[in-house]
Structures are given as C-alpha cells and as structure tokens.
N, C-alpha and C positions, 0 to 999 in steps of 0.2 A: 617256593621261590625259584629253586634250581630248575624245576620242570617247566616253569613259565619261560625262563631264559632259553632253555633247550628248545622249546617249541618255537620261540621267536627265531632262534638260529636256524632251525630247520626251514622255516618259511623264507628266510633270507637266502639260504642255499638254493631253494627252488627258484628264486628270482635270479640269482647268479647263473644257474643252469639255463634258464630261459634266455637270458641275455647272451650267454655264450653260444646258444643255438641260433639266435636271431639277430646278431649284431650286424649282419649284412642287409637288414631291413630297417626301415624307419621305426624307431622306438621312441615313444613319448611317455611322459608321466601319466597322461590320461589313459593311454592304452594299457600300461602296466597296472594302473589302479583298477581298471575294468577287468583285466585278465585275472587278477588275484583277489578281486572283490574287497579292496581296501581303499581308504581315502588316500589322496596324494600326500597329505601331511603325514599320515601314519607310515606310509611306504617310505618316504624320505627319512623320517626320524628313525625308524627301526633299522633301515639299511645302513645308515651312517653309524648308529649305535653299535652294530655288530661288526661292520667292516672297517669303520673309520673313514670311509669315502662317501662323498655325495654320490647318489646313484647315477647321475648324468656323467660325473667324472669317471666312474667305474666303466660305463659304456664307452666313453672316449678312450680310456686306457686299453680296453679290449680291442677297439678298432685300430688304435695306433700300433699295438703289438702285431696285429694281423697285417697291417700296412707295411710294417717294418720287414716282415717275412717276404711279402710280395716285392718290396724294393730290393731285397737281397737276392731272391731266387727266381724272379720272373723278368720278362722283358716288357711288362706293361708300362705305359707312360703314367705320369703323375695324375692326370685326369681320370684315367681308367682305374687306377688304384683308389683314388678318392671315392669314385662312384661305387666300386666293388665293396668297400667297407662302409658305405653309406654316410659319408660326410656330406652335409648339405651344400658346402662350397669348397672349391679347391683351395682358395685363399685361406679359409679357416683351417683346413687340414694342414696346409704348409706351415701356418703359424703354430699350431699345436705340435706338429712334428719337430719343428726347430726348437721350440721350448723344451720338449722332452729329451731329444737326442743331442741337442747343442750343435747340430749340423744342418745345413740346407740339404734338401733331398739329393742334389747332385753331388755334394761333397760326401754325403753318407754313402751313396752308391759307389763313388770312386774309391772310398776307403774299405767298405765292407761287402760290397756286392760280389756274389759268386761269379767268377769269370769262367765261362764255358768256352775253352779254346778249341 
C-alpha cells in the first residue's frame, strides 16, 4: 500500500515539475493527459489527492506567483505580464490577481514594487 502511494506521489511530482517548466505555455488537461499517458479523470483525481489542489488551480497559482515577481521587479505592463505567464485574458488575470493578493495591480505595485531610483 505504501509503495503504491509513493509511486503516485512520484508521478504527481513529475507533473508539478512539468508545470513549473511550462507555465509560460498553454497547458490543458488534454495535453497533460497525453503527455503523461493517463486519463484526464485519473490525472485530476490523483493530483488533488496528493497536493490538495485542483490541477488547473495549481497552474494558476504558479502563474500568479510568477506574475507577482514580474509586477515587483519589471517594468512590463499588465498585458505583457498576462501574456508572459500565459493567461488567456487580461481581465481573467486581473480578477485572479485581485482575489489572491487583495490588491489591484496598481495598488500592489505602488506598495510592493521595487523602486529603481
């Protein structure tokens, strides 16, 4: 039983690694299931079982974390950042960002962005 769970955890770690390397590209459940030779159902179920997160939520969390770094340390505008971390729409990105960080993009940058004087 333990070896089965360990095997599942290893497989999920491979998926996390893949997502961390490819978050800047379009990632779909179909693509992931083909890449890892598993059904979408199995992929979603095992990923959530191990991480506690829905796989698409995990992808969005990774993208938001990278966007947050770009907002802090780059001079890219919101559209460029949204495209760079592969959100399909700027409005969707803004909504997710505000829900996670409790700030609008501008308020976040005013408070936290690195100021290069």
